[in-house]
DONU-264727 format. One record per residue (C-alpha): residue number from 1; x, y, z; chain; residue in three letters. Coordinates in steps of 0.05 Angstrom, whole numbers, always signed. Layout:
N
@pos NUM; X X; Y Y; Z Z; unit A; code ALA
...
//
This chain:
85
@pos 1; X -1757; Y +45; Z +238; unit A; code MET
@pos 2; X -1734; Y +35; Z +170; unit A; code GLY
@pos 3; X -1793; Y +16; Z +132; unit A; code LYS
@pos 4; X -1841; Y +72; Z +161; unit A; code LYS
@pos 5; X -1779; Y +122; Z +143; unit A; code LEU
@pos 6; X -1782; Y +81; Z +64; unit A; code GLU
@pos 7; X -1854; Y +87; Z +66; unit A; code LYS
@pos 8; X -1840; Y +168; Z +79; unit A; code PHE
@pos 9; X -1794; Y +164; Z +27; unit A; code TRP
@pos 10; X -1831; Y +147; Z -16; unit A; code ASN
@pos 11; X -1882; Y +192; Z -6; unit A; code SER
@pos 12; X -1853; Y +244; Z -28; unit A; code LEU
@pos 13; X -1850; Y +219; Z -95; unit A; code ASP
@pos 14; X -1923; Y +234; Z -110; unit A; code ARG
@pos 15; X -1943; Y +311; Z -129; unit A; code SER
@pos 16; X -1989; Y +368; Z -98; unit A; code VAL
@pos 17; X -2014; Y +427; Z -113; unit A; code ILE
@pos 18; X -2001; Y +483; Z -71; unit A; code VAL
@pos 19; X -2028; Y +567; Z -74; unit A; code ASN
@pos 20; X -1969; Y +610; Z -82; unit A; code LYS
@pos 21; X -1995; Y +640; Z -13; unit A; code ARG
@pos 22; X -1982; Y +572; Z +26; unit A; code GLU
@pos 23; X -1909; Y +568; Z -15; unit A; code LEU
@pos 24; X -1884; Y +652; Z +6; unit A; code VAL
@pos 25; X -1897; Y +633; Z +71; unit A; code LEU
@pos 26; X -1883; Y +568; Z +84; unit A; code GLY
@pos 27; X -1810; Y +599; Z +52; unit A; code VAL
@pos 28; X -1812; Y +660; Z +107; unit A; code ALA
@pos 29; X -1831; Y +609; Z +167; unit A; code ALA
@pos 30; X -1769; Y +579; Z +154; unit A; code CYS
@pos 31; X -1720; Y +638; Z +133; unit A; code THR
@pos 32; X -1746; Y +658; Z +189; unit A; code LEU
@pos 33; X -1737; Y +592; Z +235; unit A; code ALA
@pos 34; X -1667; Y +592; Z +206; unit A; code GLY
@pos 35; X -1646; Y +646; Z +233; unit A; code VAL
@pos 36; X -1672; Y +643; Z +301; unit A; code LEU
@pos 37; X -1638; Y +577; Z +313; unit A; code MET
@pos 38; X -1571; Y +616; Z +282; unit A; code GLY
@pos 39; X -1582; Y +671; Z +323; unit A; code MET
@pos 40; X -1592; Y +624; Z +384; unit A; code LEU
@pos 41; X -1544; Y +573; Z +371; unit A; code LEU
@pos 42; X -1479; Y +608; Z +352; unit A; code SER
@pos 43; X -1424; Y +620; Z +389; unit A; code PRO
@pos 44; X -1422; Y +680; Z +398; unit A; code ARG
@pos 45; X -1468; Y +722; Z +438; unit A; code LYS
@pos 46; X -1453; Y +788; Z +452; unit A; code THR
@pos 47; X -1472; Y +851; Z +385; unit A; code VAL
@pos 48; X -1448; Y +915; Z +371; unit A; code THR
@pos 49; X -1474; Y +958; Z +320; unit A; code ILE
@pos 50; X -1431; Y +1021; Z +296; unit A; code GLY
@pos 51; X -1361; Y +1037; Z +290; unit A; code SER
@pos 52; X -1344; Y +1030; Z +373; unit A; code ASN
@pos 53; X -1308; Y +1097; Z +365; unit A; code ASN
@pos 54; X -1308; Y +1118; Z +426; unit A; code GLY
@pos 55; X -1389; Y +1158; Z +421; unit A; code ASN
@pos 56; X -1414; Y +1130; Z +489; unit A; code ASN
@pos 57; X -1462; Y +1190; Z +494; unit A; code SER
@pos 58; X -1531; Y +1160; Z +526; unit A; code THR
@pos 59; X -1593; Y +1191; Z +484; unit A; code GLY
@pos 60; X -1619; Y +1253; Z +516; unit A; code SER
@pos 61; X -1552; Y +1280; Z +544; unit A; code SER
@pos 62; X -1517; Y +1275; Z +472; unit A; code ALA
@pos 63; X -1477; Y +1340; Z +474; unit A; code GLY
@pos 64; X -1499; Y +1361; Z +547; unit A; code ARG
@pos 65; X -1443; Y +1369; Z +599; unit A; code MET
@pos 66; X -1445; Y +1320; Z +658; unit A; code THR
@pos 67; X -1454; Y +1355; Z +733; unit A; code GLY
@pos 68; X -1368; Y +1329; Z +738; unit A; code ASP
@pos 69; X -1351; Y +1355; Z +660; unit A; code GLU
@pos 70; X -1386; Y +1436; Z +688; unit A; code GLU
@pos 71; X -1337; Y +1426; Z +755; unit A; code GLU
@pos 72; X -1274; Y +1402; Z +708; unit A; code LYS
@pos 73; X -1287; Y +1477; Z +655; unit A; code SER
@pos 74; X -1296; Y +1510; Z +713; unit A; code GLU
@pos 75; X -1236; Y +1488; Z +747; unit A; code ASP
@pos 76; X -1197; Y +1501; Z +696; unit A; code THR
@pos 77; X -1225; Y +1558; Z +672; unit A; code SER
@pos 78; X -1218; Y +1586; Z +741; unit A; code SER
@pos 79; X -1142; Y +1569; Z +737; unit A; code GLY
@pos 80; X -1128; Y +1592; Z +688; unit A; code GLU
@pos 81; X -1146; Y +1651; Z +701; unit A; code GLU
@pos 82; X -1106; Y +1653; Z +769; unit A; code ALA
@pos 83; X -1049; Y +1649; Z +727; unit A; code ARG
@pos 84; X -1066; Y +1695; Z +674; unit A; code GLU
@pos 85; X -1060; Y +1747; Z +736; unit A; code ASP
//
């Protein structure tokens, strides 16, 4: 095993001509592989994007009241009218 490793190590000394395209693609592949390995091997598996300040609206219902909120607003408005009478 040691001789094979030494032979491989010594073969790395010779010059090799590489196209720029191959070099860029090799660097990009190594970078993406490193990012992927970092994500998979990281201890933290959940990601939070944003400030998490309590704005938990879900897309299509953003800015509109749900049925529960409408009932609550109707209940409070009828209660306020009863108090005003």
